[in-house]
N, C-alpha and C positions, 0 to 999 in steps of 0.2 A: 585132820589138817595136813596137807602135803607140804613139801619143802618150799615150793614157790609161795604159797600163802604165808608160811611162817616168815620167810625172808621179807615179803612185802609188808607184813605187820611190823617187823623190826624197823624197816625203813620209815614207816609212818610215825612210829613212836620216836625215832631219832629226830625226824624233822620237826615234830611238835615240841619235843624237849629242847631243841636248839633255840626256839624262839624265846624261851624263858631265860636264856643265858646270853643275852646280847652284850652285857659288859665283858664277859669272857671272850666272846667273838671279837668285840672291838679291841680288846687288849691284844689278841693274837694278830689282829690286822694292823696294829701299830698305834692305836689311839686308846686312851683310857676313858673311864666313865665321864670325866669332866671335859672331854674333847681335846685334852692335851696329849701329846705323844707319850707313849710308855717309856719309862726310864729303866734301862737294864743296868743293874749295879753288880759289880764284881768286888767282893770283900773277903777278908780273912774271917773264918768262922768264929774266931775268938775275940773279935774286936767290938767292944761296946760302943765306941764313938761312931763307928760306921753304921751301926744299928740306929743310933740316935739321929744321924744324918738322913737315913732312909725315912724315919718317922717325920723329920722336918719336911721332906719332900711330899710325903703323903698328906700332911696337914695343909700343905700349899695346893693340894688338888691333883698332884701327880699320881698316876698308877705306877707302882714300882715292882719290878721283878728282880729278885736277888739270886745271884749265883755265888756260892761260897767256894773260894779257891785258896790254895796254899801258897802259890807263887805269884804275888802281885807284880813283880818286875816283869815276868813273862807276859802278863796281861797287858801292862803298859806298852811293852815292846810290840806285841801283836796289834794293838790299837794305834801305834805310831806316836804315842806321847813320849817326848824326850824325858829321860830319867831325871834331869835337873828340876823338872816341874812336879815330881812325884809327891803324892799324898799317901794316905793309907787305904784309899779305895779308888776305883775307877768306875766310870759309867758311860753308857752311850745313850743318846736320845736324838732322834730325827737326823741321823747322819753325823752328829757331833760327838766328840769325846769330852767328858767332864771328869776332871781329876781333882780329888780331894774335897775339902769342905766348902764347896761353892754354894752360896745362898740361892734358894729357889727363885728369888726375885731376879737374879742375874741370869739364871737359866731361861726364865720367861722372856727377858729382854733379848737374849741371844736368839731365841726362837722367833721373836717378833721382828727383829732386824735382819736375820739370816745373813750375817757377814760371810765372806769367803774365808773360812778358817778351819783349822782342825777342831778347835773347841775352847773350853775354859779350864783354868787351873788355879787352885789355891795351894801352892807348894807347902809342904810341911803340915803342921797341925796347929794353927794359931788359936790361942785361947780367945774364946768369944765368938768364933765362927760356928755355924750351925753344926751341932753334934759335939762341940768342944766348949760348951758353956761351963763357966765356973763362977757362979754368982754374977755380980754386975761387971766384972772385969772383961774388957774387950781390948785385946792388944791390936794395934794397927796392922792391917794386912791389905794386900791388893789381890783382886781377882784379875787374872791375866788372860788376855785373848791370845791364843797360840796359833800362829800361822801354820799352814801345811808344810812350810820349810823349817819350822821349829823356832822361829823368832817370837818374842813376846812383847806385847804392849799392854798398858794398864786399861782394863775394861771398867773397873769400879774400885773404889777405895772404901775401907771400913776402919773405924766406925764412920757412918755417914754423918755429915755435918748437919746440925739442926737448923 
C-alpha cells in the first residue's frame, strides 16, 4: 500500500465515522440533539449549584458545554454583563448571555421571542431557583431582561402564581 492509498483509506474511514456522530457535529454547529441551540456555560470548578443548574438545563433538553474558569468576574466583563446582575455562573446561547440561575423555561421563552437584548439574569443565588433548591422553599425572585445598554426590566417572576 502506498502513501496515497493509505491517506485515501483514512479519508473514507473519517467520512463514514462522521455520519455516526451527527449529534456531535450538530453541537459543534451550534444546535444540540433536541434542535435547541447549545448552551456554553462558564463556571467555577468547585461550585455544586452551578453543576445542578447545568443538569436542570440538560433535563429541559438543552445540550450544554461547560468551561471551568477561576475568574467569573472576568468572564462577565468579557460577555458584557454588568457586575450588578452577577450570579455564580455565566452562559451564552444563540447570541444571548445568561447570568445566574435562570430557569430553562425562561431561556426557551427568550429564544422564542428573540428580543433585542444582551440576555437574562437572576442576580445572586435565590433559594428555590434551578440549582439552588432547598426542599419546598422558593424565595421570590425575578428573571431580568438585560438590555445591551445595561438596563434591566422584569422578564418573569418566581414563584409563578398558580
